[in-house]
N, C-alpha and C positions, 0 to 999 in steps of 0.2 A: 504493500500500499505506499502510495507516494502520496505527502501533505504538500499542498503550495501556501506558501503565507506570504501574503499581501499586505503591504502597509501603504494607505493610500492618505495623503494630507488634502483635504477640498473643504473650504469655506470655515477654517480654522477647526475643524473635528479631525481627529485622526483616528480611523476605524480599521480594526484587525479584521480581514476577512481569512477564515481560515474554512480549506473545504478539501473533500477527498476527488481526487481523480482516478480514481481504480477502475479501470475498464475490463476486469477478467472475468465480469459477470455475462449473461447470454450473448452470444456470439453476434446477436442481431443488430445489437446497439453498435457493436463494432467492426461489422461488416464492411467496413470503409477501408479495403484495401490500397484505393487510388488516393484517400485522403492524406490532403498534405495542410499544414500550419502555414508555411508558405505562400499556398494558394490563396489560403483563407486572407491573408495581411494583403496580399495583392489585390482581390477582388474589394474588400474594404476600402483601398485607397483610390482604385476607381470609382466605386459607388460615391465615396465622399467628394470627388470632382465634379461628379455628374450631378450631384443634387444641389450644388452650389447654385444651378442654373434652375431651380426651382421657382416658381411664379412668386411665392408667398417671400423669398429672402430670409426664411427662417436660419436662425443662426445653429449651428449645433452646439447646442449647452445643456445646462441643466435640466430647462423645461421639455426640451426634447428627448432628453432622457427619460424623464418622468412618463411623455407620452408613449415612447417606445415599448416602457415596461410593463405597463398598463395592457399593451396590445399583445407583448410577448406573453405575458403571465395568461392571458387570457385565450391564447391559443395552445397553449401547453395544457391548459386543465380548465375548460370553458365551464363545466357543470360543477367543480369544486367536489369530485369524488374521487381522485386520486391523490392528490398532496397534502399532508395536513399542516397544521399551521407553524409549526416550526420549521419545516422545512420550506415553505412559502417565506418565513422571513430569512432564512439563509439566502434566498434567492433577489428578497427585496433588499437586502444591505448593497445591494448592485444598482437599484434604479436610479441613482445619481450618477452613475460610472460609465453607463452606456456610451456617452459622448465620448469620453476618454478611449473606451474601446475602440470605438468607431475609427477616432481617427489614428489611434497607435497600430491598429490592425490585431494587437493582443487580445485575444476574446476569450474571456473566463466564463460568463456566463451561461454561454450556450453549452458547454461541454458539463457543467455543473448542473443544467437542467436536465441535460439527458442523463446523467449519474443518479439525479432524485426520482426520475421516473423509473430508473433501472430497479430500483428498489418499490417504487409504489405499485407500479403494474401487476407484480405478483402478490402482491399485498393484498389488493384490490378483486384479483382473480379468486384469491383462497377465501375473502369475507363472500361476495357472490356465490361460489360453490355452496358455502355453508348455508347461506341463507335459501338457496333454492333447493335444498335437501326436503325441506318441510312446508307442507300446504299451507297456504292464506287462508284464512277467515275473512271473507268478504262482506261477512253480516256485522263484523266490529267496526262500529262509527268512529273513524280517525280521519285526519287530513294530512297533507303534508305539503309544503312552498314548493312552487314550481319555478320561480324565478330566482336565479343563481345569484342575481346583481344584489336581492335583498340578504342573500345568506354569505356567513363569513366562513373560511376556510377551518375545518374541524381540527379541534384541540386534541383528542384521542382516537385511536382504532374504535372504541366502543361507540364514539359519536358518529364515526365513517361509518360504520356498520349499519346504524340507526338510519343514516342519511339512505345507504343503499336499499335498505329494506323497503323504505317508502317508496322511494323510486321503482324498486323491481316489483313491488306488490302492483303500484298502479300500471305499469306494462303488461304485468299478466291478467291484471282484472280487464283492462283494454281488449285482451287478446281472448281472454274467456267469455265477453259478451260477445264478439266477434263469433266464436264458435256456436254461442248460443244461437245467433240470427242462422247461422248455416244451419242448424239442426233443427230449425223450424220452432222454437221456442219463442213463445211471446214476451215472457219477461222472466227476471231472473227468480220470481218468486215461484214460477208452473215448473222449473227445472227440477225432477225428482232426484232424491238425494244422492242415489247409487250414479247419475248422470252427472251430477252437479261434480262428485268427487272425481269422474274421468274427466271431465271438460277441465278442471282447475290443473290436473295432472299435466293434461295436453298442452293447455297454454304456457302451464310452468317450464315444460320440457323446451318448448318453442323459444321461449324467452332466454332461456338458459343458452341455449345454442347458439344465439344472436349475440350474447355476451361473448361467449368464447371464441368467436370469429372475430369481435371486436378487439379483445386484448391481445390475440394472435396477430392482428394488424399491427397496434401499436408495439409490439416487440420485434417487429421488423423495421422499426424506424432506425435509420442509419444516424449516425453521428454528423453526417453532412447533410440531411434534412433537417437536424438540431440547428446547424449554424445556419442554413438557409433560410429557416421561420424567423431566425433571430434577425437574421440582414432584412427580411422582409418586415420587421415590426419596426426597424428603425425608418424604412422609407414610407410606410403607413403614416407613421408619425406626422409626415409633413402633409399629407392630405390622402384621404381614402383611396384616390385614383391613383398614386404613385406607387409603385409595387416593383419589387425586384423579383425578375421570373428566372430561376435556375435553368440551366441545359437542359435537363430533363422533363421541365417543368414551365415550358414556353406557353401551354395550353392552361395552366392553373388557375390564371386569371380573366374572368368573363370568357369563358370557353362559348364557342358558338356552333352548335350543332347542326349543320346544314347541308346541304348540296350531297357529295358524292359519300359523305358520313351515314348517310343514313342512319340518322337519330331522330331524335323527336322535335328539334327546334327550337331551342332556349338557351338564352345566354345566361349563365350560372355564375356563383361568386362563392368563395370560402368566408363565411363572417361568422365569428363568435362559435364555432364547432358545428355548424350546420352550413348546408349546402342551399344558398337561397337563390331565388329564380330573380333575375334583375329585366330580362326581356322576354318574351314570345317574339319568335321569327316570323313575319306577314307571312302565310301560305304554306307555314309548316304543319307537323303533323299534330303537335300541340295545338297549334293555332286552329286548326280545321277541328280537333276534338273539342276546343272550347273550355275546359274545364280548369286549366292550368293557367295562374295568372302570377305576372311580377309581384315580388314581397313573398311568395309562399317561401317556407320552408319544407325540403324533401326530406324525410325522415327516414325510409325504408326503400329498397328497391328489389322489386320481384319478376324473375323472365317469366311471363305468363301466370301458370297456377302453382310454380313453384314457391318455396317459402321465401319470404322478404328477406334482404340481407340488410341490417343496420348501418346506415352510411354517417350516422351522426360522429364527429369527430374524425370521419375519415377525410385522406388528403383529397382534392378537388378531382386529382388526376385519376384516381381509383374509384372515385363514385362515379363519375363521367363515364371511363370503361366500361362498369356496368349499366347504366344508362342507355349507352350506343347499342346500335345491332343492328342486323340486316333490315332493309325492308321489308314489311310485312309480318315480321314478328311483333310479338306484343311484351309491352314493359309494363308493370303495374307500379304505378309511383304513392307510396304513403305520403300525404301531406298535409302539414299543418299552417293553418291560416290565423294571423293574429284574431285573439278572440274567440275563434271558434274549435271544436274540435276536429281531430284528426280524420282524413278520409283517405279511400283509394281512388287513384286517376288511372283508367287503363288507356293506353295509347298505343297504337299500332303504328310501328317505326315506319317513317316514309321518308325519302326526298322532297325537298321544298316544292311545292306547285308553284312556280314563277307568276302565274297570270291571277292567284290570290295576292300576290304582295303590290300589284300595280294599283295605279287609282281608279276608283270607280266612280261613276257617276249616274245617276237617274232623276228622271222629272217626277215631283210628288204632288198630289193634290192634299190642299188641308181638308181635312174630312168637315169643319165647322163652317170656313168661309168659302170653302171650293176654289179658291185661288190656286195657283200654280207656283211651286217653288222648286229651286234646284238643290239638288243636295250631291256634295263629293266628299267622297272618305280618301282620305291619304293615308294608307298604313305605315308607309316611313319615306324618307326624302334620298331615292335610290337614283343612281347613276350608273350605267355601264361604263365605267373610265375605260376600261381593256377595249373595248369596240370603238372607243373615241380618238385613242390614241393610234388606232391602227388606220385610222381614216374611217371609219364605218361612222354609220348614224345611231348610236347605241340608245336604247331608250332609256328617259329618264323622268322624273316625275314632274319637272316643268313643262315639257312639252304636252304629258299628257294630261294636267291640269289646264292649261290652253286650250287644247281640243275641247275639255270640257265646257270650258266657261263660251268657249264660241257659238257652240250648240246651243246654249242655254240665252245666249243673246240673241240667237235667230228666232227661239220659242216668246221672247218677251216674258220671261219669267217675274214674278211679282218681290223675289229675294230669292238669298242664296244662304245656305247650311253650309259651311267649311269643317268637316269633323277630322280633330288632329288628336282624339282620343287615342291612349295606346300606343301613339306613335313616338317613338323613341330616340328619333332623330335620323341622321341619316347625312348626305352631302351637304355641306354648306354651301356650295354653288347652286345648290335647288333650292335651299333656304331662303337664299336672295333671290333667285329666279321666282318661285313661286309668290313670295310677298312682293314683288315687281309687277304682277300680272295686275294687282288691285291699284297700284299708283302710279302717279308719273313717276320721273325717273328723280332719283334720291337715295339719301342714305339709308342702310337697312339695319345694320350693324356695327359696332365698334369692337374691335380686337386688340388688346392692350397685352405688350409682353414684360417678360418679369423687369425688363430695363426701363419699362415705363413707358416706352413708345407705344404710340396708338395708332392704327389703323381704320379708317373708316372704308368698309364694304359698301359699295353702291350698285344699284339697281339702274342701269344707264340707258334702260328701252324707255322712252318717254309714253309708248301707245299703252294705254290701259284697257285691259281685255273685257272687264266687267264693271259697269258704272252702278249698279243695284246697290242695296243694302245686304250687309253681310253680317251673319252670325257665326263665329268661331266656335267649336266646341271644345272645350279641353278636359283632362282630370290629371289626377296625379302621378299619371303614366305618360303625360306627355313631357318628353325632356328635348333638350338640346335643340336642334334646329328646329323643332316644333315650337319651344319655346322663343325662338328669336323670331319666328315669322307672327305667332300670335301677340308678342311685345312690338313689334314694329308696327303691324296694322293697328294696336291700341293708341299707341304712341301718335299715330297718324289720324287718330279721329276717322279711322277708315270702317272698323268695324267693332260690333258688341261682342266682347268676351263673355262666354257664359259656361259654368263647369264645376268643377270643385272647388273647395276655399282656396288650394293653388296649383300650381303646376309642381313637376319633380324638383326644380331648382338646379339644375347642372349646368352653370355657366363656366366652364372651364374647357380646356384642350389639353390634349395629352399628345405624347409622341413617344415612340418605342425606339430605343437606341440600343445600337449593338454594344456592348463594352468589351469586345472583341476588338471592333473598330476604334473603340474607345483609348485603347492600349497605345502608350506612345512609346514606353519604355523597350528597350530593343532585347532579345534574347528569352523573351518570357513564352515562347510559343509550347512549352511543356505543359504551361498551366491552363491552356485552353481547352476547351470553350469555357467562358466566364458567365454566359446566360445574358440578358437583357434587363434594361429599367425601361419602365412605363412610367414616363415624367410630365408633370402638369407644367406645362411652358407659358398658357397663355389664358386669357379672361376674356369672356365677352360681356360686352355693356352696349343696351338699348339705344336709339337715338337721342332719348329723355336724359342719357347720362347713368341710369340707373341700370345695376348688375341683375341680372338673371340667376347668377348664383346664389344657392341657398334660398333665398323666398321665392323662385320660380316669379311667374307672372299672375298676378291677382286678378280674378274675372271682374267683371263690373255687374255680372249678376252671377250670386253663388247658388247651385241647387244642391238639396239632400244629396247625399253619398253614402252607402252603407259601410263604406272602408275609410269615411273622413277621421276616424279616431286612430286608425293604426299607423304607426310612425314609419311612412314609407314616404321618402323623400329623401332628397343631399341635406336637410338642415338637422337629420336625425343621424347621420353618420359620423362616428368620429374622428375629429380633427378636422371636418371639411374647412373649406375656405370660408370666411364672411361675405357678408352682403355688403357692398359699398358703392358710392357713385363717382363718376368722373363730371367732366363739362359736357354740357348737350352738343349736339350738333344742328346745324341749320338745317331745317326741313319742310315743306308744305304742309299746312294742316287742312285736313277736311271737315265738313260740316258739323260731326260728331263730335269735335275738340272742343266746338264753343257751346254744345249742351250742355243741359243739366240732365244726366240720365237716371236721377233718384226715381222719377216716375216711373221707368221702366222696371226698375227693380221693385218698386210698392207691387204694380200689376201683376210681375211675376210671382211674387211672393203671394198674393191673392189665389192667384191660381192653382199654387203648388198647393197650399194650404187646405183646396177642395177637391183636390187630386188625390183619388184613392189609394192610386200607386205609389204615387211622393209621399203619401202618410204613413204606407207601409213601410217603404225604404227608411224614413225618419224613424220608425219606432224601432226597426232592427238596428241602426245606426246608434241610437240612443242603448239599446241592450249589449250590442257590441261595446260601447264605452265604458259602461258599469262592468262588463266581464274584464275587460282590461285590467280596471282598478284591482278587481280580486285575484290575485295570483295563487290563493290556495286551493288546493284540489281533493275534494273527497275520495276516500279509498273505500265507502260504501258500496255495494254492489246496486241496491235498489236505487240509492241516490244519484248515482253516476248514470245508470239506465235513465232515469227522467230527465236528467239534464240534458242527455242525448238526444232524445226525444223532442223535445222542447227546441232543440237546437236544428231539427232534421229541414224545417223550412227554409231557416236562414244560412244554413250552411250549403243551400242549393247553389251550384257553380252560376247559376243563372238567375233572372228574375230582379231588374233595374237597379243592377250596381254602376256606378260611375266608371268601374274599373272594367267593366265589359263593354264592348262596343255592341250596336243593335243587332251583329250578326249573331251573339250569342245568344240571342233571345230565344230561337226555336231551331235549333240545327236538325233535330229530328222531326220537321210538321212534315205530317203525310201529304200535306196539300201542295207541298214543294217539289213532290215527286215529279211531277209532269210538267212543271212550271219551267219557262225559260230563266236564265239568270237576272234579267232586268226583273221578270216579276217577281223573283226570288227576293229581290233587292228592296223592291217596293214594298212587300209584305213585311219584311223585316223592319225597315226603316219605321214604317206605321205602326208597329208594334213598341217600339222604344220612346218611352215616356221623355229622353232629353231631347231626341229630335224634337218631337212635338211640341215641346215648351220653346225650343228654339225657334220653331216656323211661327209661334204664338209672339214671341217676342220679334218677329220681323214685322208681324202682322200691326204690333203697337207702334212701331219705326214709321209706318205708313202714314198714322195719324199725328204724327209730329207736324209742325208747321214749316220746319224749315226741310225741304227736301234732300235726303242723302246723297242724290246722284250728283250734286252740284258741287265741285270742288272750290272751295273758298280761296285757298290759296294764301293764307296765311302765312308769314315768313314768321319762326319763333327759334328762339338760341342765337348762336352766333352769327 
């Protein structure tokens, strides 16, 4: 056993840190035949040089060190079921020294964390095996805390055992109730005693197997994995989109499964031990199936009818390996949505259906006024850059939207609904292009670099493709390019923005830097490859000077959203960059900029208050908000069963959610079987309460004294 004694003086305090660097345990933690401390020092040096170009200009100091330690500890033991408090305290002694380690390249915390887990994992495995030997009593009334943020690390093994017991009991109870439904029993009370014993044993066996696999995965973690995780925590302390990607894990962050990968079509991220859905790819298998949404946590993955594999605390690349598969095969995802019970989503893997990702448009008739309105759905701001580079006419969202507007102009529609819900962004070129279709030439967005230089991106086409009134629909999943379009049309007074309380709030730009290319020192080829760094280098600002970062775009008219209480959005991410403002730029104002829109909001509120669908959506939203406040979970079978029964309607993947678009309303409607795509789209749009309210707002606009179509050309700003 080798002891390393470090004496470090900082801020007048001398701290003696003693820890064991013995690695003679399971070979899994030491399976790094190629591991080299010199490579780690080189990697730290290269990363340090690159993060100096981060937009925030954050210094590598004690504040950054504290943030990095917070992230490191959470990804080391997010559920607080492995490490004991004294072990965490040993690690915590380094919380102010990560900056020093990063600068020097002499990293001690990562191997120490690996060593602590080397002891903690077998201990937890032993505890779990002991607990799972005996049946659980689901008739005993007790509960447990589900939010690890409200818990401290356990002080003793006895406390740790109790924490494991309650967690395992709930997992087994959930499986027990699922088996109960499979066997056709209506309630737990109806299960005969003999059958109850058998079902409990089956449930316990399956949960034990799941945890055996979990511990096996943890023991396969290499020392290099621990160093990579440590370095990633440092980069994420700059902002949540700045991440270190090791050579073998370049797909670990925001993995998009589409095209020839034949997956489900979702962008994923590893967050606090969970695999979180960030975005659904338009036209993908998940998009067409309709139940999976951004902000969902994937808890387990099953291949068809096989036993689910728990992916909590699993490396993202390993989880993605389970989720991906050949076209036509089924994957079953166990999903947890904030404020709701977990449920299973079956998805047949497929490639992206490109047509589904393109702009869709249709003319619809208002059921009340009988006036004709246009509806355009932009799933993403796409552009075929490869075709364009090769001299071809690659398809793009700007041209497709222009075509729709030209058709509507010929039909003399009374107004237009532009639907940007669930649009996670795309090509900046097309954000500028689409916004420019509704205004004369002028600035669309400002981009500021880390050096403080601001570039104004403009639409240089003076032609306006559509002069009539416009309502833009947005939600919490409208991000990036969507926010640029919505923000520009709002700042110009060109459109009324309607939707959730705010859009996503991602107003930053990232670049992916090859660390191999960034290496300037000679004779270092033996340490390559080093991986890549995804770095935040710029920030978006509206023409008004306000950032889209953190706050997003706040609608002129806010509608009820059953997910408005969930903490989804940029402002809820750890260490996200703040909202701020810069100088506005001169632009022409349309008539809406000079109107008091409060009357429109009042009319909308009155309609919503009397609309049965919106009343139900608001009721569900309030119920979800209340459940989110209560993080303690009952472990009593009848209580949990009745809770789940009450949630069944609210947990439906459809049913008036601002996080769902109109196409999710009735994917299996028999009436759509023989209908044309246009007829299907019309039917879906007319079933969506949000689109119908947007049309009603357009009707209110027509009653205003100042006609919207007239451009007042009022100059504001510089």
